PyMOL Python script that loads the backbone (N, CA, C, O; Angstrom):
from pymol import cmd

cmd.read_pdbstr("""\
ATOM      1  N   ARG A   1       0.837  -1.180   0.000  1.00  0.00           N
ATOM      2  CA  ARG A   1       0.000   0.000   0.000  1.00  0.00           C
ATOM      3  C   ARG A   1       0.880   1.240   0.000  1.00  0.00           C
ATOM      4  O   ARG A   1       1.843   1.327   0.761  1.00  0.00           O
ATOM      5  N   LYS A   2       0.542   2.205  -0.864  1.00  0.00           N
ATOM      6  CA  LYS A   2       1.326   3.429  -0.969  1.00  0.00           C
ATOM      7  C   LYS A   2       0.941   4.410   0.128  1.00  0.00           C
ATOM      8  O   LYS A   2      -0.237   4.585   0.439  1.00  0.00           O
ATOM      9  N   LEU A   3       1.958   5.050   0.712  1.00  0.00           N
ATOM     10  CA  LEU A   3       1.699   6.077   1.719  1.00  0.00           C
ATOM     11  C   LEU A   3       1.426   7.425   1.076  1.00  0.00           C
ATOM     12  O   LEU A   3       0.672   8.231   1.622  1.00  0.00           O
ATOM     13  N   ILE A   4       2.026   7.676  -0.068  1.00  0.00           N
ATOM     14  CA  ILE A   4       1.844   8.935  -0.766  1.00  0.00           C
ATOM     15  C   ILE A   4       1.122   8.648  -2.077  1.00  0.00           C
ATOM     16  O   ILE A   4       1.491   7.736  -2.817  1.00  0.00           O
ATOM     17  N   ALA A   5       0.099   9.432  -2.349  1.00  0.00           N
ATOM     18  CA  ALA A   5      -0.652   9.245  -3.585  1.00  0.00           C
ATOM     19  C   ALA A   5       0.245   9.523  -4.785  1.00  0.00           C
ATOM     20  O   ALA A   5       1.176  10.326  -4.712  1.00  0.00           O
ATOM     21  N   SER A   6      -0.046   8.859  -5.868  1.00  0.00           N
ATOM     22  CA  SER A   6       0.743   9.019  -7.078  1.00  0.00           C
ATOM     23  C   SER A   6       0.647  10.459  -7.587  1.00  0.00           C
ATOM     24  O   SER A   6      -0.443  11.024  -7.672  1.00  0.00           O
ATOM     25  N   GLY A   7       1.786  11.038  -7.922  1.00  0.00           N
ATOM     26  CA  GLY A   7       1.810  12.384  -8.480  1.00  0.00           C
ATOM     27  C   GLY A   7       1.949  13.498  -7.461  1.00  0.00           C
ATOM     28  O   GLY A   7       2.132  14.653  -7.844  1.00  0.00           O
ATOM     29  N   VAL A   8       1.868  13.188  -6.172  1.00  0.00           N
ATOM     30  CA  VAL A   8       1.990  14.231  -5.155  1.00  0.00           C
ATOM     31  C   VAL A   8       3.376  14.853  -5.194  1.00  0.00           C
ATOM     32  O   VAL A   8       3.512  16.069  -5.057  1.00  0.00           O
ATOM     33  N   HIS A   9       4.398  14.043  -5.376  1.00  0.00           N
ATOM     34  CA  HIS A   9       5.755  14.586  -5.408  1.00  0.00           C
ATOM     35  C   HIS A   9       5.959  15.497  -6.615  1.00  0.00           C
ATOM     36  O   HIS A   9       6.715  16.465  -6.529  1.00  0.00           O
ATOM     37  N   ASP A  10       5.301  15.209  -7.738  1.00  0.00           N
ATOM     38  CA  ASP A  10       5.396  16.084  -8.905  1.00  0.00           C
ATOM     39  C   ASP A  10       4.766  17.442  -8.623  1.00  0.00           C
ATOM     40  O   ASP A  10       5.328  18.481  -8.971  1.00  0.00           O
ATOM     41  N   ARG A  11       3.607  17.427  -7.995  1.00  0.00           N
ATOM     42  CA  ARG A  11       2.935  18.700  -7.675  1.00  0.00           C
ATOM     43  C   ARG A  11       3.737  19.506  -6.665  1.00  0.00           C
ATOM     44  O   ARG A  11       3.811  20.731  -6.763  1.00  0.00           O
ATOM     45  N   LEU A  12       4.323  18.839  -5.715  1.00  0.00           N
ATOM     46  CA  LEU A  12       5.153  19.535  -4.732  1.00  0.00           C
ATOM     47  C   LEU A  12       6.386  20.131  -5.401  1.00  0.00           C
ATOM     48  O   LEU A  12       6.786  21.249  -5.077  1.00  0.00           O
ATOM     49  N   LEU A  13       6.983  19.404  -6.320  1.00  0.00           N
ATOM     50  CA  LEU A  13       8.131  19.910  -7.062  1.00  0.00           C
ATOM     51  C   LEU A  13       7.738  21.119  -7.910  1.00  0.00           C
ATOM     52  O   LEU A  13       8.516  22.065  -8.029  1.00  0.00           O
ATOM     53  N   MET A  14       6.551  21.100  -8.493  1.00  0.00           N
ATOM     54  CA  MET A  14       6.081  22.234  -9.289  1.00  0.00           C
ATOM     55  C   MET A  14       5.987  23.500  -8.444  1.00  0.00           C
ATOM     56  O   MET A  14       6.379  24.579  -8.889  1.00  0.00           O
ATOM     57  N   VAL A  15       5.472  23.368  -7.237  1.00  0.00           N
ATOM     58  CA  VAL A  15       5.357  24.519  -6.336  1.00  0.00           C
ATOM     59  C   VAL A  15       6.747  24.972  -5.887  1.00  0.00           C
ATOM     60  O   VAL A  15       7.015  26.172  -5.838  1.00  0.00           O
ATOM     61  N   ALA A  16       7.618  24.047  -5.564  1.00  0.00           N
ATOM     62  CA  ALA A  16       8.960  24.400  -5.088  1.00  0.00           C
ATOM     63  C   ALA A  16       9.780  25.077  -6.186  1.00  0.00           C
ATOM     64  O   ALA A  16      10.486  26.049  -5.918  1.00  0.00           O
ATOM     65  N   VAL A  17       9.694  24.582  -7.399  1.00  0.00           N
ATOM     66  CA  VAL A  17      10.458  25.169  -8.505  1.00  0.00           C
ATOM     67  C   VAL A  17       9.924  26.556  -8.845  1.00  0.00           C
ATOM     68  O   VAL A  17      10.702  27.482  -9.074  1.00  0.00           O
ATOM     69  N   GLY A  18       8.613  26.702  -8.880  1.00  0.00           N
ATOM     70  CA  GLY A  18       8.027  28.004  -9.191  1.00  0.00           C
ATOM     71  C   GLY A  18       8.202  28.997  -8.061  1.00  0.00           C
ATOM     72  O   GLY A  18       8.473  30.174  -8.299  1.00  0.00           O
ATOM     73  N   GLY A  19       8.049  28.533  -6.844  1.00  0.00           N
ATOM     74  CA  GLY A  19       8.169  29.390  -5.668  1.00  0.00           C
ATOM     75  C   GLY A  19       6.857  29.433  -4.914  1.00  0.00           C
ATOM     76  O   GLY A  19       5.820  29.769  -5.485  1.00  0.00           O
ATOM     77  N   SER A  20       6.894  29.100  -3.652  1.00  0.00           N
ATOM     78  CA  SER A  20       5.665  29.155  -2.865  1.00  0.00           C
ATOM     79  C   SER A  20       5.414  30.595  -2.432  1.00  0.00           C
ATOM     80  O   SER A  20       6.354  31.364  -2.231  1.00  0.00           O
ATOM     81  N   GLY A  21       4.163  30.946  -2.294  1.00  0.00           N
ATOM     82  CA  GLY A  21       3.802  32.290  -1.874  1.00  0.00           C
ATOM     83  C   GLY A  21       3.503  33.231  -3.023  1.00  0.00           C
ATOM     84  O   GLY A  21       3.189  34.398  -2.786  1.00  0.00           O
ATOM     85  N   TYR A  22       3.588  32.771  -4.241  1.00  0.00           N
ATOM     86  CA  TYR A  22       3.282  33.574  -5.418  1.00  0.00           C
ATOM     87  C   TYR A  22       2.165  32.884  -6.190  1.00  0.00           C
ATOM     88  O   TYR A  22       2.147  31.658  -6.301  1.00  0.00           O
ATOM     89  N   PHE A  23       1.232  33.673  -6.723  1.00  0.00           N
ATOM     90  CA  PHE A  23       0.068  33.084  -7.389  1.00  0.00           C
ATOM     91  C   PHE A  23       0.441  32.301  -8.645  1.00  0.00           C
ATOM     92  O   PHE A  23      -0.012  31.170  -8.823  1.00  0.00           O
ATOM     93  N   PHE A  24       1.253  32.881  -9.510  1.00  0.00           N
ATOM     94  CA  PHE A  24       1.575  32.237 -10.787  1.00  0.00           C
ATOM     95  C   PHE A  24       2.747  31.259 -10.692  1.00  0.00           C
ATOM     96  O   PHE A  24       3.062  30.590 -11.675  1.00  0.00           O
ATOM     97  N   ALA A  25       3.389  31.164  -9.544  1.00  0.00           N
ATOM     98  CA  ALA A  25       4.564  30.313  -9.388  1.00  0.00           C
ATOM     99  C   ALA A  25       4.300  28.838  -9.683  1.00  0.00           C
ATOM    100  O   ALA A  25       5.098  28.219 -10.387  1.00  0.00           O
ATOM    101  N   PRO A  26       3.215  28.249  -9.175  1.00  0.00           N
ATOM    102  CA  PRO A  26       2.983  26.833  -9.506  1.00  0.00           C
ATOM    103  C   PRO A  26       2.783  26.586 -11.000  1.00  0.00           C
ATOM    104  O   PRO A  26       3.141  25.522 -11.506  1.00  0.00           O
ATOM    105  N   PHE A  27       2.210  27.565 -11.709  1.00  0.00           N
ATOM    106  CA  PHE A  27       2.033  27.415 -13.159  1.00  0.00           C
ATOM    107  C   PHE A  27       3.388  27.433 -13.862  1.00  0.00           C
ATOM    108  O   PHE A  27       3.639  26.639 -14.769  1.00  0.00           O
ATOM    109  N   LEU A  28       4.246  28.338 -13.439  1.00  0.00           N
ATOM    110  CA  LEU A  28       5.602  28.398 -13.987  1.00  0.00           C
ATOM    111  C   LEU A  28       6.372  27.128 -13.646  1.00  0.00           C
ATOM    112  O   LEU A  28       7.064  26.568 -14.496  1.00  0.00           O
ATOM    113  N   GLY A  29       6.251  26.679 -12.409  1.00  0.00           N
ATOM    114  CA  GLY A  29       6.904  25.442 -11.996  1.00  0.00           C
ATOM    115  C   GLY A  29       6.389  24.238 -12.758  1.00  0.00           C
ATOM    116  O   GLY A  29       7.160  23.352 -13.128  1.00  0.00           O
ATOM    117  N   ALA A  30       5.078  24.203 -12.994  1.00  0.00           N
ATOM    118  CA  ALA A  30       4.495  23.091 -13.751  1.00  0.00           C
ATOM    119  C   ALA A  30       5.031  23.071 -15.173  1.00  0.00           C
ATOM    120  O   ALA A  30       5.365  22.011 -15.701  1.00  0.00           O
ATOM    121  N   ALA A  31       5.114  24.235 -15.789  1.00  0.00           N
ATOM    122  CA  ALA A  31       5.644  24.297 -17.153  1.00  0.00           C
ATOM    123  C   ALA A  31       7.085  23.791 -17.197  1.00  0.00           C
ATOM    124  O   ALA A  31       7.457  23.040 -18.099  1.00  0.00           O
ATOM    125  N   LEU A  32       7.883  24.201 -16.232  1.00  0.00           N
ATOM    126  CA  LEU A  32       9.284  23.775 -16.219  1.00  0.00           C
ATOM    127  C   LEU A  32       9.423  22.288 -15.901  1.00  0.00           C
ATOM    128  O   LEU A  32      10.202  21.584 -16.543  1.00  0.00           O
ATOM    129  N   VAL A  33       8.672  21.814 -14.915  1.00  0.00           N
ATOM    130  CA  VAL A  33       8.767  20.401 -14.516  1.00  0.00           C
ATOM    131  C   VAL A  33       8.299  19.480 -15.635  1.00  0.00           C
ATOM    132  O   VAL A  33       8.815  18.371 -15.775  1.00  0.00           O
ATOM    133  N   ILE A  34       7.337  19.915 -16.426  1.00  0.00           N
ATOM    134  CA  ILE A  34       6.826  19.077 -17.509  1.00  0.00           C
ATOM    135  C   ILE A  34       7.700  19.192 -18.760  1.00  0.00           C
ATOM    136  O   ILE A  34       7.975  18.191 -19.421  1.00  0.00           O
ATOM    137  N   LEU A  35       8.134  20.406 -19.082  1.00  0.00           N
ATOM    138  CA  LEU A  35       8.862  20.607 -20.338  1.00  0.00           C
ATOM    139  C   LEU A  35      10.352  20.306 -20.252  1.00  0.00           C
ATOM    140  O   LEU A  35      10.945  19.883 -21.245  1.00  0.00           O
ATOM    141  N   LEU A  36      10.967  20.510 -19.103  1.00  0.00           N
ATOM    142  CA  LEU A  36      12.411  20.306 -18.990  1.00  0.00           C
ATOM    143  C   LEU A  36      12.850  18.883 -19.362  1.00  0.00           C
ATOM    144  O   LEU A  36      13.822  18.741 -20.103  1.00  0.00           O
ATOM    145  N   PRO A  37      12.188  17.831 -18.889  1.00  0.00           N
ATOM    146  CA  PRO A  37      12.605  16.491 -19.327  1.00  0.00           C
ATOM    147  C   PRO A  37      12.472  16.295 -20.840  1.00  0.00           C
ATOM    148  O   PRO A  37      13.268  15.586 -21.456  1.00  0.00           O
ATOM    149  N   GLU A  38      11.460  16.930 -21.428  1.00  0.00           N
ATOM    150  CA  GLU A  38      11.294  16.805 -22.881  1.00  0.00           C
ATOM    151  C   GLU A  38      12.411  17.539 -23.613  1.00  0.00           C
ATOM    152  O   GLU A  38      12.902  17.055 -24.632  1.00  0.00           O
ATOM    153  N   TRP A  39      12.816  18.699 -23.108  1.00  0.00           N
ATOM    154  CA  TRP A  39      13.905  19.454 -23.728  1.00  0.00           C
ATOM    155  C   TRP A  39      15.237  18.732 -23.586  1.00  0.00           C
ATOM    156  O   TRP A  39      16.136  18.932 -24.402  1.00  0.00           O
ATOM    157  N   LEU A  40      15.376  17.892 -22.559  1.00  0.00           N
ATOM    158  CA  LEU A  40      16.634  17.190 -22.322  1.00  0.00           C
ATOM    159  C   LEU A  40      16.684  15.806 -22.966  1.00  0.00           C
ATOM    160  O   LEU A  40      17.655  15.077 -22.768  1.00  0.00           O
ATOM    161  N   ARG A  41      15.673  15.433 -23.722  1.00  0.00           N
ATOM    162  CA  ARG A  41      15.637  14.107 -24.349  1.00  0.00           C
ATOM    163  C   ARG A  41      16.784  13.882 -25.329  1.00  0.00           C
ATOM    164  O   ARG A  41      17.139  12.736 -25.605  1.00  0.00           O
ATOM    165  N   PHE A  42      17.369  14.959 -25.860  1.00  0.00           N
ATOM    166  CA  PHE A  42      18.469  14.805 -26.819  1.00  0.00           C
ATOM    167  C   PHE A  42      19.647  14.069 -26.201  1.00  0.00           C
ATOM    168  O   PHE A  42      20.458  13.483 -26.918  1.00  0.00           O
ATOM    169  N   SER A  43      19.749  14.093 -24.874  1.00  0.00           N
ATOM    170  CA  SER A  43      20.880  13.447 -24.205  1.00  0.00           C
ATOM    171  C   SER A  43      20.652  11.956 -23.973  1.00  0.00           C
ATOM    172  O   SER A  43      21.439  11.296 -23.295  1.00  0.00           O
ATOM    173  N   GLU A  44      19.563  11.434 -24.544  1.00  0.00           N
ATOM    174  CA  GLU A  44      19.206  10.018 -24.484  1.00  0.00           C
ATOM    175  C   GLU A  44      19.121   9.512 -23.050  1.00  0.00           C
ATOM    176  O   GLU A  44      18.179   9.876 -22.346  1.00  0.00           O
ATOM    177  N   GLY A  45      20.041   8.705 -22.590  1.00  0.00           N
ATOM    178  CA  GLY A  45      19.955   8.094 -21.270  1.00  0.00           C
ATOM    179  C   GLY A  45      20.347   8.998 -20.119  1.00  0.00           C
ATOM    180  O   GLY A  45      20.101   8.660 -18.961  1.00  0.00           O
ATOM    181  N   LEU A  46      20.946  10.132 -20.407  1.00  0.00           N
ATOM    182  CA  LEU A  46      21.416  11.024 -19.348  1.00  0.00           C
ATOM    183  C   LEU A  46      20.381  12.070 -18.938  1.00  0.00           C
ATOM    184  O   LEU A  46      20.624  12.825 -17.997  1.00  0.00           O
ATOM    185  N   TYR A  47      19.243  12.136 -19.614  1.00  0.00           N
ATOM    186  CA  TYR A  47      18.326  13.238 -19.367  1.00  0.00           C
ATOM    187  C   TYR A  47      17.780  13.245 -17.943  1.00  0.00           C
ATOM    188  O   TYR A  47      17.537  14.318 -17.391  1.00  0.00           O
ATOM    189  N   LEU A  48      17.581  12.085 -17.338  1.00  0.00           N
ATOM    190  CA  LEU A  48      17.083  12.070 -15.963  1.00  0.00           C
ATOM    191  C   LEU A  48      18.135  12.592 -14.986  1.00  0.00           C
ATOM    192  O   LEU A  48      17.802  13.290 -14.028  1.00  0.00           O
ATOM    193  N   MET A  49      19.397  12.258 -15.225  1.00  0.00           N
ATOM    194  CA  MET A  49      20.459  12.781 -14.359  1.00  0.00           C
ATOM    195  C   MET A  49      20.621  14.285 -14.548  1.00  0.00           C
ATOM    196  O   MET A  49      20.811  15.011 -13.571  1.00  0.00           O
ATOM    197  N   LEU A  50      20.550  14.768 -15.797  1.00  0.00           N
ATOM    198  CA  LEU A  50      20.634  16.202 -16.046  1.00  0.00           C
ATOM    199  C   LEU A  50      19.453  16.941 -15.420  1.00  0.00           C
ATOM    200  O   LEU A  50      19.619  18.017 -14.845  1.00  0.00           O
ATOM    201  N   TYR A  51      18.278  16.365 -15.534  1.00  0.00           N
ATOM    202  CA  TYR A  51      17.074  16.949 -14.943  1.00  0.00           C
ATOM    203  C   TYR A  51      17.227  17.056 -13.426  1.00  0.00           C
ATOM    204  O   TYR A  51      16.952  18.107 -12.848  1.00  0.00           O
ATOM    205  N   ALA A  52      17.658  15.991 -12.792  1.00  0.00           N
ATOM    206  CA  ALA A  52      17.845  16.007 -11.337  1.00  0.00           C
ATOM    207  C   ALA A  52      18.913  17.021 -10.934  1.00  0.00           C
ATOM    208  O   ALA A  52      18.746  17.739  -9.948  1.00  0.00           O
ATOM    209  N   LEU A  53      19.998  17.084 -11.683  1.00  0.00           N
ATOM    210  CA  LEU A  53      21.062  18.042 -11.389  1.00  0.00           C
ATOM    211  C   LEU A  53      20.566  19.481 -11.516  1.00  0.00           C
ATOM    212  O   LEU A  53      20.863  20.313 -10.659  1.00  0.00           O
ATOM    213  N   LEU A  54      19.818  19.780 -12.569  1.00  0.00           N
ATOM    214  CA  LEU A  54      19.289  21.132 -12.749  1.00  0.00           C
ATOM    215  C   LEU A  54      18.318  21.513 -11.637  1.00  0.00           C
ATOM    216  O   LEU A  54      18.335  22.652 -11.170  1.00  0.00           O
ATOM    217  N   VAL A  55      17.479  20.585 -11.211  1.00  0.00           N
ATOM    218  CA  VAL A  55      16.542  20.867 -10.115  1.00  0.00           C
ATOM    219  C   VAL A  55      17.304  21.097  -8.815  1.00  0.00           C
ATOM    220  O   VAL A  55      16.955  21.999  -8.054  1.00  0.00           O
ATOM    221  N   MET A  56      18.332  20.304  -8.546  1.00  0.00           N
ATOM    222  CA  MET A  56      19.120  20.490  -7.321  1.00  0.00           C
ATOM    223  C   MET A  56      19.853  21.827  -7.324  1.00  0.00           C
ATOM    224  O   MET A  56      19.903  22.508  -6.300  1.00  0.00           O
ATOM    225  N   VAL A  57      20.418  22.204  -8.460  1.00  0.00           N
ATOM    226  CA  VAL A  57      21.105  23.496  -8.558  1.00  0.00           C
ATOM    227  C   VAL A  57      20.103  24.633  -8.360  1.00  0.00           C
ATOM    228  O   VAL A  57      20.397  25.608  -7.668  1.00  0.00           O
ATOM    229  N   LEU A  58      18.942  24.511  -8.955  1.00  0.00           N
ATOM    230  CA  LEU A  58      17.907  25.526  -8.791  1.00  0.00           C
ATOM    231  C   LEU A  58      17.504  25.662  -7.324  1.00  0.00           C
ATOM    232  O   LEU A  58      17.355  26.778  -6.825  1.00  0.00           O
ATOM    233  N   MET A  59      17.330  24.560  -6.642  1.00  0.00           N
ATOM    234  CA  MET A  59      16.931  24.615  -5.235  1.00  0.00           C
ATOM    235  C   MET A  59      18.062  25.129  -4.346  1.00  0.00           C
ATOM    236  O   MET A  59      17.803  25.753  -3.317  1.00  0.00           O
ATOM    237  N   ALA A  60      19.306  24.876  -4.731  1.00  0.00           N
ATOM    238  CA  ALA A  60      20.433  25.358  -3.930  1.00  0.00           C
ATOM    239  C   ALA A  60      20.626  26.863  -4.084  1.00  0.00           C
ATOM    240  O   ALA A  60      20.900  27.558  -3.105  1.00  0.00           O
ATOM    241  N   TYR A  61      20.485  27.369  -5.311  1.00  0.00           N
ATOM    242  CA  TYR A  61      20.740  28.780  -5.563  1.00  0.00           C
ATOM    243  C   TYR A  61      19.488  29.650  -5.536  1.00  0.00           C
ATOM    244  O   TYR A  61      19.587  30.870  -5.404  1.00  0.00           O
ATOM    245  N   CYS A  62      18.333  29.049  -5.656  1.00  0.00           N
ATOM    246  CA  CYS A  62      17.065  29.802  -5.653  1.00  0.00           C
ATOM    247  C   CYS A  62      16.067  29.098  -4.734  1.00  0.00           C
ATOM    248  O   CYS A  62      15.084  28.536  -5.218  1.00  0.00           O
ATOM    249  N   PRO A  63      16.297  29.115  -3.429  1.00  0.00           N
ATOM    250  CA  PRO A  63      15.384  28.396  -2.542  1.00  0.00           C
ATOM    251  C   PRO A  63      13.962  28.952  -2.546  1.00  0.00           C
ATOM    252  O   PRO A  63      13.026  28.259  -2.148  1.00  0.00           O
ATOM    253  N   SER A  64      13.795  30.200  -2.994  1.00  0.00           N
ATOM    254  CA  SER A  64      12.453  30.772  -3.085  1.00  0.00           C
ATOM    255  C   SER A  64      11.821  30.515  -4.449  1.00  0.00           C
ATOM    256  O   SER A  64      10.744  31.039  -4.732  1.00  0.00           O
ATOM    257  N   GLY A  65      12.458  29.731  -5.286  1.00  0.00           N
ATOM    258  CA  GLY A  65      11.917  29.367  -6.587  1.00  0.00           C
ATOM    259  C   GLY A  65      12.192  30.417  -7.649  1.00  0.00           C
ATOM    260  O   GLY A  65      12.857  31.422  -7.394  1.00  0.00           O
ATOM    261  N   LEU A  66      11.671  30.171  -8.836  1.00  0.00           N
ATOM    262  CA  LEU A  66      11.911  31.079  -9.954  1.00  0.00           C
ATOM    263  C   LEU A  66      11.240  32.429  -9.750  1.00  0.00           C
ATOM    264  O   LEU A  66      11.809  33.454 -10.126  1.00  0.00           O
ATOM    265  N   CYS A  67      10.056  32.459  -9.171  1.00  0.00           N
ATOM    266  CA  CYS A  67       9.390  33.744  -8.912  1.00  0.00           C
ATOM    267  C   CYS A  67      10.150  34.541  -7.855  1.00  0.00           C
ATOM    268  O   CYS A  67      10.238  35.764  -7.960  1.00  0.00           O
ATOM    269  N   GLY A  68      10.689  33.888  -6.864  1.00  0.00           N
ATOM    270  CA  GLY A  68      11.511  34.563  -5.867  1.00  0.00           C
ATOM    271  C   GLY A  68      12.773  35.127  -6.486  1.00  0.00           C
ATOM    272  O   GLY A  68      13.226  36.207  -6.105  1.00  0.00           O
ATOM    273  N   LEU A  69      13.344  34.407  -7.437  1.00  0.00           N
ATOM    274  CA  LEU A  69      14.522  34.886  -8.158  1.00  0.00           C
ATOM    275  C   LEU A  69      14.177  36.143  -8.949  1.00  0.00           C
ATOM    276  O   LEU A  69      14.959  37.093  -8.984  1.00  0.00           O
ATOM    277  N   TRP A  70      13.011  36.148  -9.581  1.00  0.00           N
ATOM    278  CA  TRP A  70      12.558  37.302 -10.357  1.00  0.00           C
ATOM    279  C   TRP A  70      12.347  38.518  -9.447  1.00  0.00           C
ATOM    280  O   TRP A  70      12.710  39.635  -9.816  1.00  0.00           O
ATOM    281  N   VAL A  71      11.771  38.311  -8.284  1.00  0.00           N
ATOM    282  CA  VAL A  71      11.544  39.408  -7.335  1.00  0.00           C
ATOM    283  C   VAL A  71      12.875  39.983  -6.864  1.00  0.00           C
ATOM    284  O   VAL A  71      13.022  41.202  -6.768  1.00  0.00           O
ATOM    285  N   ARG A  72      13.850  39.116  -6.567  1.00  0.00           N
ATOM    286  CA  ARG A  72      15.181  39.595  -6.167  1.00  0.00           C
ATOM    287  C   ARG A  72      15.853  40.374  -7.284  1.00  0.00           C
ATOM    288  O   ARG A  72      16.496  41.393  -7.032  1.00  0.00           O
ATOM    289  N   PHE A  73      15.709  39.902  -8.520  1.00  0.00           N
ATOM    290  CA  PHE A  73      16.287  40.590  -9.679  1.00  0.00           C
ATOM    291  C   PHE A  73      15.664  41.974  -9.841  1.00  0.00           C
ATOM    292  O   PHE A  73      16.373  42.952 -10.078  1.00  0.00           O
ATOM    293  N   GLN A  74      14.338  42.058  -9.712  1.00  0.00           N
ATOM    294  CA  GLN A  74      13.668  43.355  -9.827  1.00  0.00           C
ATOM    295  C   GLN A  74      14.119  44.308  -8.730  1.00  0.00           C
ATOM    296  O   GLN A  74      14.343  45.489  -8.997  1.00  0.00           O
ATOM    297  N   ALA A  75      14.255  43.825  -7.512  1.00  0.00           N
ATOM    298  CA  ALA A  75      14.702  44.675  -6.403  1.00  0.00           C
ATOM    299  C   ALA A  75      16.116  45.185  -6.656  1.00  0.00           C
ATOM    300  O   ALA A  75      16.420  46.344  -6.373  1.00  0.00           O
ATOM    301  N   ARG A  76      16.973  44.330  -7.184  1.00  0.00           N
ATOM    302  CA  ARG A  76      18.342  44.741  -7.491  1.00  0.00           C
ATOM    303  C   ARG A  76      18.358  45.805  -8.582  1.00  0.00           C
ATOM    304  O   ARG A  76      19.127  46.763  -8.499  1.00  0.00           O
ATOM    305  N   MET A  77      17.517  45.649  -9.607  1.00  0.00           N
ATOM    306  CA  MET A  77      17.470  46.637 -10.681  1.00  0.00           C
ATOM    307  C   MET A  77      16.915  47.969 -10.176  1.00  0.00           C
ATOM    308  O   MET A  77      17.386  49.030 -10.584  1.00  0.00           O
ATOM    309  N   ARG A  78      15.918  47.920  -9.291  1.00  0.00           N
ATOM    310  CA  ARG A  78      15.380  49.152  -8.713  1.00  0.00           C
ATOM    311  C   ARG A  78      16.441  49.857  -7.873  1.00  0.00           C
ATOM    312  O   ARG A  78      16.580  51.078  -7.942  1.00  0.00           O
ATOM    313  N   ALA A  79      17.186  49.092  -7.083  1.00  0.00           N
ATOM    314  CA  ALA A  79      18.243  49.675  -6.252  1.00  0.00           C
ATOM    315  C   ALA A  79      19.337  50.270  -7.126  1.00  0.00           C
ATOM    316  O   ALA A  79      19.863  51.339  -6.817  1.00  0.00           O
ATOM    317  N   ARG A  80      19.678  49.600  -8.198  1.00  0.00           N
ATOM    318  CA  ARG A  80      20.694  50.118  -9.111  1.00  0.00           C
ATOM    319  C   ARG A  80      20.191  51.394  -9.779  1.00  0.00           C
ATOM    320  O   ARG A  80      20.954  52.347  -9.942  1.00  0.00           O
ATOM    321  N   GLY A  81      18.916  51.424 -10.167  1.00  0.00           N
ATOM    322  CA  GLY A  81      18.331  52.620 -10.768  1.00  0.00           C
ATOM    323  C   GLY A  81      18.290  53.773  -9.791  1.00  0.00           C
ATOM    324  O   GLY A  81      18.524  54.916 -10.185  1.00  0.00           O
ATOM    325  N   ALA A  82      18.001  53.511  -8.532  1.00  0.00           N
ATOM    326  CA  ALA A  82      17.985  54.557  -7.514  1.00  0.00           C
ATOM    327  C   ALA A  82      19.394  55.086  -7.282  1.00  0.00           C
ATOM    328  O   ALA A  82      19.577  56.285  -7.070  1.00  0.00           O
ATOM    329  N   GLY A  83      20.379  54.219  -7.320  1.00  0.00           N
ATOM    330  CA  GLY A  83      21.768  54.640  -7.158  1.00  0.00           C
ATOM    331  C   GLY A  83      22.231  55.510  -8.309  1.00  0.00           C
ATOM    332  O   GLY A  83      22.972  56.472  -8.106  1.00  0.00           O
ATOM    333  N   LEU A  84      21.799  55.178  -9.520  1.00  0.00           N
ATOM    334  CA  LEU A  84      22.175  55.986 -10.687  1.00  0.00           C
ATOM    335  C   LEU A  84      21.488  57.350 -10.642  1.00  0.00           C
ATOM    336  O   LEU A  84      22.066  58.356 -11.055  1.00  0.00           O
ATOM    337  N   ALA A  85      20.254  57.377 -10.140  1.00  0.00           N
ATOM    338  CA  ALA A  85      19.520  58.632 -10.057  1.00  0.00           C
ATOM    339  C   ALA A  85      20.190  59.585  -9.068  1.00  0.00           C
ATOM    340  O   ALA A  85      20.092  60.802  -9.226  1.00  0.00           O
ATOM    341  N   GLU A  86      20.863  59.053  -8.060  1.00  0.00           N
ATOM    342  CA  GLU A  86      21.540  59.883  -7.065  1.00  0.00           C
ATOM    343  C   GLU A  86      22.956  60.239  -7.476  1.00  0.00           C
ATOM    344  O   GLU A  86      23.676  60.890  -6.718  1.00  0.00           O
ATOM    345  N   GLY A  87      23.364  59.825  -8.661  1.00  0.00           N
ATOM    346  CA  GLY A  87      24.697  60.165  -9.143  1.00  0.00           C
ATOM    347  C   GLY A  87      25.752  59.128  -8.825  1.00  0.00           C
ATOM    348  O   GLY A  87      26.945  59.416  -8.925  1.00  0.00           O
ATOM    349  N   GLY A  88      25.338  57.915  -8.439  1.00  0.00           N
ATOM    350  CA  GLY A  88      26.282  56.848  -8.108  1.00  0.00           C
ATOM    351  C   GLY A  88      26.820  56.176  -9.344  1.00  0.00           C
ATOM    352  O   GLY A  88      26.391  56.468 -10.460  1.00  0.00           O
ATOM    353  N   ARG A  89      27.770  55.267  -9.143  1.00  0.00           N
ATOM    354  CA  ARG A  89      28.332  54.498 -10.246  1.00  0.00           C
ATOM    355  C   ARG A  89      27.420  53.337 -10.591  1.00  0.00           C
ATOM    356  O   ARG A  89      26.717  52.827  -9.719  1.00  0.00           O
ATOM    357  N   PRO A  90      27.417  52.909 -11.842  1.00  0.00           N
ATOM    358  CA  PRO A  90      26.575  51.751 -12.244  1.00  0.00           C
ATOM    359  C   PRO A  90      27.061  50.449 -11.681  1.00  0.00           C
ATOM    360  O   PRO A  90      26.460  49.405 -11.932  1.00  0.00           O
TER     361      PRO A  90
END
""", "prot")
cmd.dss("prot")
cmd.show_as("cartoon", "prot")
cmd.util.cbc("prot")
cmd.orient("prot")
């Protein structure tokens, strides 16, 4: 008997990759989780290892997911723009 229903880990991965706490994040995560293995099929037998490696790197460097990465990028660009407006260096 299974303790976890089939597909629960996929849905959890979709939320984690997209970023929890954002409305569109699970949709972005779902697109990536579904399409990434298909994009990596050219590597034949290695695509599952490449997929796992990419997900691990994403979780290590972007623990808030892709939407969290986008929010951090926007904040950095706003801060850089504010610094330039005050006469700072780029």
